[in-house]
C-alpha atoms as one frame of an Amber mdcrd trajectory, in Angstrom:
protein
  87.398  88.772 108.576  86.609  90.888 105.540  88.721  93.705 104.481  88.320
  96.553 101.991  90.871  99.549 101.379  90.522 102.647  99.160  92.627 105.599
  98.454  92.593 108.773  96.249  95.302 110.123  94.040  95.786 112.955  91.966
  93.287 111.812  89.186  92.129 108.373  90.266  90.585 106.420  93.040  92.023
 103.037  93.974  89.731 100.391  95.771  90.674  96.699  96.939  88.426  94.279
  98.551  89.142  90.603  99.675  87.483  87.827  97.661  86.368  85.477 100.553
  82.583  85.152 101.392  82.537  83.762 104.875  79.939  83.390 107.775  81.301
  82.855 111.292  84.226  80.313 110.630  83.119  78.815 107.368  84.368  80.084
 104.117  81.725  79.831 101.441  83.298  81.146  98.526  86.838  82.352  97.775
  86.139  84.249  94.348  83.544  86.760  95.324  83.867  90.205  93.627  83.068
  92.665  96.416  83.402  95.687  94.232  80.305  96.756  92.126  80.686  98.976
  89.162  77.620 101.351  89.595  78.309 103.688  86.494  81.076 104.326  84.155
  83.053 106.396  86.819  81.647 105.322  90.004  82.369 101.976  91.993  81.341
 100.560  95.427  83.275  98.134  97.685  80.917  96.432 100.147  81.378  94.288
 103.208  78.920  92.869 105.861  76.596  89.952 106.097  76.803  87.715 102.925
  73.296  87.941 101.929  72.572  91.702 102.983  75.671  92.753 100.944  74.804
  91.211  97.554  71.105  92.209  97.921  71.948  95.899  98.865  74.662  96.265
  96.167  72.298  95.004  93.505  69.581  97.403  94.756  71.933 100.282  94.608
  73.341  99.359  91.335  69.813  99.139  89.697  68.539 102.399  91.196  71.664
 104.378  89.947  71.067 102.904  86.475  67.439 103.849  86.698  68.444 107.365
  87.540  70.597 107.402  84.495  67.910 106.177  82.230  65.259 108.429  83.481
  67.526 111.681  83.425  69.804 110.778  80.427  73.022 111.603  82.573  74.465
 109.719  85.509  74.709 110.878  89.172  77.868 112.518  90.152  79.832 110.746
  92.869  78.827 113.134  95.546  75.112 112.780  94.738  75.374 108.942  94.441
  77.067 108.797  98.079  74.287 110.922  99.477  71.543 108.731  98.014  73.302
 105.351  99.163  73.690 106.663 102.698  70.064 107.909 102.783  69.076 104.444
 101.614  71.187 102.722 104.485  69.658 105.220 107.023  66.161 104.499 105.790
  66.704 100.717 106.037  68.042 101.103 109.522  64.762 102.325 110.610  62.826
  99.444 109.152  62.390  95.771 110.365  64.960  94.498 107.849  67.972  96.791
 108.048  71.013  96.054 105.856  74.310  95.384 107.782  76.616  96.773 105.062
  79.729  98.819 105.127  80.857 100.676 102.044  83.725 102.503 100.320  82.254
 104.579  97.554  84.782 105.967  94.839  84.168 107.780  91.767  85.717 110.371
  89.493  83.639 113.378  88.712  84.133 114.090  84.949  82.523 117.534  85.412
  85.109 118.965  87.624  87.830 116.225  86.968  88.516 115.225  90.551  88.328
 111.821  92.335  85.978 111.277  95.403  86.089 108.619  98.012  83.243 108.158
 100.733  83.509 106.105 103.849  79.804 104.819 104.810  79.018 102.414 107.700
  76.012 100.318 108.339  74.390 103.040 110.645  74.357 105.422 107.486  77.243
 107.497 108.737  79.114 108.940 105.803  82.553 110.845 105.609  84.624 112.234
 102.656  88.059 110.834 103.147  91.408 110.805 101.270  92.005 107.091 102.308
  89.767 104.574 104.008  89.493 101.008 105.122  86.625  98.671 106.581  86.841
  95.372 108.302  89.444  93.902 110.688  92.237  94.933 108.129  91.463  98.542
 109.094  93.062  98.241 112.344  96.397  97.565 110.476  95.935  99.588 107.350
  94.691 102.940 108.552  98.111 104.037 110.195  99.989 102.764 107.166  97.797
 104.661 104.690  98.099 107.697 106.931 101.701 107.731 106.627 102.319 106.608
 102.991  99.205 107.891 101.294 100.079 110.902  99.013  96.823 112.843  97.627
  98.771 114.080  94.640 100.480 110.838  93.954 100.668 108.695  90.743  98.918
 105.410  90.289 102.091 103.453  91.115 102.491 105.323  94.329  98.804 104.554
  95.261  99.345 100.759  94.314 102.616 100.856  96.620 100.671 102.267  99.519
  97.869  99.629  98.974 100.414  96.879  98.780 101.828  97.955 102.091  98.500
  97.915 103.733  97.577  94.401 102.218 100.970  92.934 103.235 100.744  94.278
 106.898  97.249  92.830 107.083  98.440  89.487 105.899 101.202  89.486 108.311
  99.273  90.528 111.436  95.865  89.334 111.089  95.470  85.816 112.323  92.949
  84.652 109.620  93.768  87.068 106.829  92.300  87.023 103.477  94.395  85.415
 100.675  93.232  87.312  97.494  92.165  90.592  96.840  90.138  92.266  93.811
  91.696  95.703  92.932  89.891  98.226  90.643  90.729 101.862  89.760  88.510
 104.496  88.543  89.560 107.560  86.681  88.800 109.692  83.632  88.881 106.588
  81.557  86.407 104.742  83.539  86.709 101.670  85.800  89.089  98.914  85.159
  90.709  95.934  87.078  94.324  96.226  88.110  96.629  93.307  88.979  98.688
  93.788  92.245
């Protein structure tokens, strides 16, 4: 019953993910932060099997940090998303593949633009203006399509995100109760209260 949502605005990427960690019908944790900060201007929301998600997120985080240390500059969002997609595709062809869906958002400080990538567990990647994963995507995709403004302010983005979360809570039988919301822009990554 995991849900994650993301959208871009004029100069930001807004990402929200539920805080519930569950397996089948059992809630294991209700305060899990499923949005990992990969670099000062790059973040990733993940969902999937609880063991796979944490292990894969830490693997990605460490390798992107290693790239920054070796090359003295961080990966740009486009390059990071491509590397993450390749890592997922390679794991798919191994005996122990990761079952992880991702929303990768970042702000490219070189060309001053936000970027959002939708990546699924099969290694499929798409550049998108807004995205959702999990059961909440059935309800949020049409709302985000209607209310998302690619040139909107942060307040307009938060309003569209609230609509998606409220609709998911209203329609999903077992909806997540709490969400973590983070934004990445020219100033970096920060947590936002809904």
